[in-house]
C-alpha positions as CSV (number, residue, x, y, z in Angstrom):
1,M,-12.9,-1.4,31.6
2,S,-13.2,2.6,31.0
3,V,-10.5,4.8,29.8
4,H,-11.1,8.5,30.0
5,N,-10.7,10.0,26.7
6,D,-7.7,12.7,28.1
7,T,-5.0,10.1,27.7
8,G,-4.8,11.0,24.3
9,V,-5.4,7.6,22.8
10,G,-7.6,6.9,19.7
11,I,-8.2,3.4,17.7
12,V,-8.3,2.7,14.2
13,V,-10.0,-0.9,13.5
14,I,-10.2,-2.0,9.5
15,G,-11.8,-4.9,7.8
16,R,-13.4,-6.6,5.0
17,N,-15.9,-9.0,5.2
18,E,-14.9,-9.9,8.7
19,G,-18.7,-10.0,9.8
20,P,-19.2,-11.5,13.6
21,R,-15.1,-11.2,13.6
22,L,-15.7,-7.3,13.4
23,V,-18.8,-7.5,16.5
24,R,-16.3,-8.9,18.7
25,C,-13.5,-6.2,17.9
26,L,-15.7,-3.5,18.6
27,A,-17.6,-5.0,21.8
28,S,-13.9,-5.4,23.3
29,L,-12.6,-1.9,22.8
30,P,-12.6,0.0,26.1
31,D,-15.1,2.7,26.3
32,G,-14.0,6.7,26.1
33,V,-11.8,6.2,23.5
34,P,-12.6,7.8,20.1
35,C,-12.6,4.6,17.4
36,V,-12.6,5.2,13.0
37,Y,-13.6,1.6,11.8
38,V,-12.3,2.2,8.1
39,D,-14.6,-0.2,5.6
40,S,-13.2,-1.8,2.0
41,E,-15.8,-2.7,0.5
42,S,-17.2,-5.5,2.8
43,R,-20.1,-7.3,1.1
44,D,-21.7,-7.9,4.7
45,D,-23.4,-6.2,7.3
46,S,-19.8,-4.7,8.3
47,V,-20.4,-1.3,7.8
48,A,-24.0,-1.3,9.9
49,A,-22.6,-2.9,12.8
50,A,-19.8,-0.7,12.9
51,R,-22.2,2.5,13.3
52,K,-24.6,0.9,15.5
53,A,-21.5,0.3,18.0
54,G,-20.8,3.6,17.7
55,A,-17.4,3.9,15.6
56,E,-16.9,6.7,13.2
57,V,-17.0,4.8,10.0
58,V,-14.8,5.5,6.7
59,T,-15.6,3.8,3.8
60,L,-13.2,3.1,0.8
61,T,-13.6,2.5,-2.7
62,T,-11.7,1.2,-5.7
63,P,-10.2,2.6,-7.3
64,P,-7.4,2.8,-5.7
65,K,-6.7,-0.6,-5.4
66,H,-7.4,-1.7,-1.2
67,S,-4.8,-2.6,0.9
68,A,-4.6,-2.6,4.7
69,A,-2.1,0.0,4.3
70,R,-4.9,2.5,2.9
71,A,-7.0,1.8,5.1
72,R,-4.9,2.4,8.2
73,N,-3.8,5.4,6.8
74,A,-7.0,6.5,6.1
75,G,-8.7,6.1,9.4
76,I,-5.5,7.7,10.9
77,S,-6.1,10.4,8.9
78,R,-9.9,10.3,10.0
79,L,-8.9,10.2,13.5
80,R,-6.5,13.0,13.9
81,S,-9.0,15.6,12.2
82,L,-11.5,14.8,14.7
83,Y,-9.2,14.7,17.6
84,P,-6.0,17.1,17.2
85,S,-4.6,17.0,20.5
86,L,-4.4,12.3,20.0
87,D,-1.1,11.6,20.5
88,Y,-1.5,7.7,20.2
89,V,-3.2,5.8,18.1
90,M,-4.1,1.7,18.8
91,L,-4.4,0.0,15.0
92,V,-6.3,-2.9,15.2
93,D,-7.0,-5.8,12.6
94,G,-11.0,-6.2,12.5
95,D,-10.8,-10.2,13.0
96,C,-9.4,-9.1,16.7
97,E,-10.6,-8.6,20.2
98,V,-8.2,-6.2,22.2
99,A,-7.0,-7.6,25.8
100,A,-9.4,-5.6,28.8
101,D,-5.9,-3.8,30.0
102,W,-3.9,-3.6,27.1
103,I,-4.4,0.0,26.0
104,I,-3.4,1.0,29.9
105,V,-0.4,-1.0,29.7
106,A,0.5,0.2,26.3
107,H,-0.1,3.6,27.4
108,Q,2.2,3.4,30.1
109,A,4.6,2.3,28.6
110,M,4.8,4.9,26.4
111,I,4.5,7.7,28.3
112,A,7.6,5.9,30.7
113,D,10.0,5.6,27.9
114,P,9.4,8.8,25.2
115,A,11.5,7.3,23.1
116,L,9.6,4.2,22.2
117,G,7.9,5.0,18.6
118,L,5.8,1.8,19.1
119,V,5.0,-1.2,21.4
120,F,3.2,-4.5,20.8
121,G,1.8,-7.4,22.8
122,R,0.9,-11.4,22.8
123,R,-0.9,-11.7,20.2
124,R,-2.8,-15.3,20.4
125,E,-5.1,-17.3,18.3
126,R,-8.7,-17.8,18.9
127,F,-9.5,-21.2,17.7
128,P,-5.7,-22.8,17.8
129,D,-6.9,-26.2,17.9
130,R,-9.5,-26.0,15.5
131,S,-6.7,-26.4,12.6
132,I,-2.7,-27.4,12.5
133,Y,-3.0,-23.8,10.3
134,N,-4.5,-21.7,12.9
135,A,-2.0,-23.4,15.5
136,L,1.5,-22.3,12.8
137,C,-0.8,-18.6,13.4
138,D,-0.5,-18.4,17.4
139,D,3.3,-19.8,17.3
140,E,4.1,-16.9,14.7
141,W,2.3,-13.9,16.9
142,N,4.3,-15.8,20.1
143,Q,7.6,-12.5,19.4
144,P,9.9,-12.9,22.1
145,V,9.5,-10.2,24.9
146,G,12.1,-7.0,24.6
147,E,13.2,-4.6,21.8
148,A,12.0,-5.8,18.4
149,L,13.0,-5.4,14.7
150,S,9.3,-5.9,13.0
151,C,5.6,-5.7,14.5
152,G,2.1,-6.8,13.0
153,G,-0.9,-5.8,12.2
154,D,-2.0,-5.0,16.1
155,V,0.4,-2.0,17.6
156,F,0.0,0.9,19.7
157,C,1.9,3.5,18.0
158,R,3.3,7.4,19.1
159,L,1.4,9.8,16.3
160,A,4.6,11.6,16.0
161,A,6.8,8.8,15.1
162,L,3.8,7.1,12.5
163,V,3.2,11.3,11.0
164,E,7.4,12.0,10.7
165,I,7.7,8.1,8.6
166,G,4.8,9.3,6.1
167,G,2.2,5.9,8.4
168,Y,2.2,3.2,5.7
169,R,2.8,2.5,2.8
170,E,-0.2,2.4,0.7
171,T,1.5,0.3,-2.7
172,M,2.2,-2.7,-0.5
173,I,-0.9,-5.3,-0.5
174,A,1.1,-6.7,2.3
175,G,3.7,-6.5,4.5
176,E,3.3,-3.1,5.3
177,D,4.0,-3.8,9.1
178,P,7.6,-5.0,8.8
179,D,8.1,-1.7,6.5
180,M,6.4,0.7,8.9
181,A,8.6,-0.4,11.5
182,S,11.8,-0.8,10.0
183,R,10.7,2.8,8.3
184,M,10.6,3.6,11.9
185,R,13.7,2.3,13.7
186,D,15.2,4.2,10.6
187,A,14.2,7.6,12.1
188,G,15.7,6.3,15.0
189,W,12.3,5.3,17.2
190,R,12.8,2.1,19.4
191,L,10.1,-0.8,19.2
192,Y,9.4,-2.5,22.0
193,R,7.0,-6.5,22.8
194,L,5.8,-6.0,26.1
195,D,5.3,-9.0,28.2
196,A,1.0,-8.6,27.9
197,E,-2.0,-10.0,26.8
198,M,-2.7,-7.8,23.9
199,T,-5.3,-9.0,21.2
200,V,-6.8,-12.3,20.5
201,H,-7.1,-12.9,16.5
202,D,-9.4,-15.4,14.6
203,A,-7.9,-16.6,11.9
204,A,-10.3,-18.8,10.5
205,I,-8.1,-21.3,8.5
206,L,-9.5,-24.4,8.4
207,H,-8.2,-25.4,4.5
208,F,-4.9,-26.0,2.8
209,S,-5.7,-23.3,0.1
210,Q,-6.5,-21.0,2.3
211,W,-3.2,-21.6,4.0
212,W,-1.4,-21.9,1.1
213,R,-2.7,-18.2,-0.1
214,R,-1.8,-16.4,3.3
215,T,1.8,-18.4,3.0
216,R,2.0,-17.0,-1.0
217,R,1.1,-13.5,-0.1
218,A,4.0,-13.8,3.0
219,G,6.4,-14.7,0.1
220,H,5.2,-11.7,-1.9
221,A,6.0,-9.1,1.4
222,F,9.2,-11.1,1.9
223,G,10.1,-10.0,-2.1
224,Q,8.9,-6.2,-1.8
225,L,10.3,-6.0,1.3
226,A,14.0,-6.7,0.3
227,H,13.7,-4.7,-2.8
228,L,12.8,-1.5,-0.4
229,H,15.1,-2.4,2.6
230,P,18.1,-4.0,0.3
231,G,20.9,-2.9,3.3
232,P,22.6,-5.6,5.5
233,G,20.9,-4.9,8.7
234,M,18.0,-6.7,10.5
235,P,15.5,-8.0,9.4
236,N,17.6,-9.7,6.7
237,W,14.9,-9.9,4.1
238,R,17.0,-10.7,0.9
239,G,19.0,-13.5,3.4
240,Q,14.8,-14.6,4.1
241,C,14.3,-14.4,0.2
242,R,17.6,-16.3,-0.6
243,S,16.1,-18.9,1.1
244,I,12.9,-19.0,-0.2
245,V,14.7,-19.3,-3.6
246,A,16.9,-22.5,-2.6
247,W,13.8,-24.5,-0.4
248,G,10.6,-23.3,-2.8
249,A,12.1,-23.1,-6.4
250,I,15.6,-24.4,-6.8
251,L,15.6,-27.7,-5.4
252,P,11.8,-28.7,-6.2
253,L,12.9,-28.1,-9.8
254,L,15.6,-30.0,-9.6
255,V,13.8,-32.8,-7.9
256,V,11.2,-32.7,-10.6
257,C,13.9,-32.9,-13.6
258,S,16.2,-35.3,-12.0
259,A,13.1,-37.4,-11.3
260,G,11.6,-36.8,-14.5
261,L,14.6,-37.3,-17.0
262,G,15.6,-40.3,-14.7
263,A,12.6,-41.9,-15.7
264,A,12.6,-40.4,-19.5
265,L,16.2,-41.6,-20.5
266,N,16.2,-44.6,-18.0
267,H,19.2,-43.7,-16.4
268,R,20.5,-43.5,-12.5
269,L,19.5,-39.7,-11.9
270,W,16.8,-41.1,-9.4
271,V,20.4,-41.2,-7.3
272,L,20.2,-37.7,-7.4
273,T,16.5,-37.3,-6.6
274,I,16.9,-39.2,-3.5
275,V,20.0,-37.0,-2.5
276,L,17.9,-34.0,-2.8
277,L,15.4,-35.1,-1.6
278,A,17.3,-36.2,2.0
279,L,18.7,-32.8,2.0
280,W,15.6,-31.5,2.3
281,T,14.3,-34.3,5.4
282,L,17.5,-33.1,6.9
283,Q,16.8,-29.4,6.7
284,L,13.2,-29.9,8.2
285,L,14.5,-32.3,10.8
286,R,17.4,-29.3,11.9
287,L,14.5,-27.1,12.1
288,S,12.2,-29.1,14.1
289,L,15.1,-29.9,16.5
290,K,15.7,-25.8,17.0
291,R,11.9,-25.9,18.5
292,R,13.1,-27.3,21.3
293,D,10.0,-25.6,23.2
294,L,7.2,-27.6,21.7
295,I,6.8,-31.1,22.1
296,P,8.5,-33.4,19.1
297,C,5.4,-33.9,17.1
298,I,4.5,-30.4,17.1
299,A,7.9,-29.3,16.4
300,L,8.1,-31.9,13.0
301,A,4.7,-30.4,12.2
302,N,6.0,-26.9,12.3
303,A,8.9,-27.6,10.8
304,F,7.1,-29.6,7.8
305,F,4.9,-26.4,7.2
306,L,8.0,-24.2,7.5
307,M,9.4,-25.9,4.5
308,L,6.6,-26.5,2.5
309,G,5.4,-23.0,2.6
310,K,8.5,-22.1,0.8
311,I,7.4,-23.2,-2.3
312,A,4.1,-21.4,-1.4
313,Q,6.4,-18.3,-0.6
314,A,8.7,-18.6,-4.1
315,G,5.5,-18.6,-6.1
316,G,4.3,-14.9,-4.1
317,L,8.4,-13.8,-4.5
318,M,8.2,-14.2,-8.6
319,A,5.1,-13.1,-8.4
320,F,6.3,-9.6,-6.8
321,H,9.2,-9.4,-9.2
322,R,7.0,-10.4,-12.2
323,E,4.9,-7.4,-11.4
324,R,7.3,-5.3,-11.0
325,W,9.4,-6.0,-14.2
326,T,6.2,-5.3,-15.9
327,G,4.8,-2.5,-14.2
328,R,1.8,-4.3,-12.9
329,E,-0.1,-3.2,-10.0
330,S,0.1,-6.0,-7.4
331,K,-3.5,-7.5,-6.8
332,L,-4.6,-8.1,-3.1
333,I,-4.2,-11.6,-2.2
334,E,-7.0,-12.8,0.5
335,Y,-7.6,-16.1,2.0
336,K,-10.5,-15.5,4.1
337,G,-14.4,-15.6,3.2
338,L,-17.0,-14.1,4.7
339,G,-17.2,-13.6,8.6
């Protein structure tokens, strides 16, 4: 599929050690659209692969620290310097492939509605059947069609809107996409999820430890989002953090303490332990029953990992606040190996 470069569209791809995933990503991009690839010190052949594919390459070094936000800003800056007349930019993670007609569909939607700051479509997981963790990602990507409150890493943006809000917040190691979306909405721009295929993502999460690190990173993001956007509006980041603390920190701590003290003192605190575990189980069942779009066993598995993930998120949330109180710099939380 070819898109003429007079559409005013450019593409920014970011990556770090994506290997074959990046090769597939670059091969999926339409002809005739300028592309900048931003690499964050990959240890594989990502840079060579991007140059072979004809992309303009930006290589980042440390310091400052690497982040997706920093990479996206660097790509947008290079794209604007090379092509000052561009009006739109498609931001793509290097582990994603872009659907054949997506650029055209997104471009037409933006032209039709000048109030749109960004649009995105359906991101699907490449191998949802390889692990429960990949399947959870595929479900996570499936946001409702229509007006949106937030977005992910793959997104088609109006450059004027991005420039107005100052791009992405580079101090964030995670959650930079919903932060950008919130600031864009605050500036008066609309966000919309189109009913169209956008990208195919390769999470490559095959082990519990990978899922745990990714979920912990989400907790860090929720903490920073709640700190940066404390108002009562939607998304309700503070409410999300309260849920994480309640189900991922307080309840597990009470279970451990009641069980431990009951055993040590030979006391009937085991009754409290059972009550607390029953509360956890009831919440799990409640969440599974809400997912009427899934078959019961999948809905139950989804709810189980959602509840278990609260513990990992609590760790990430506490890490964010520890770093904030001590003035430490947040470190990138990675969950993938080399591509």
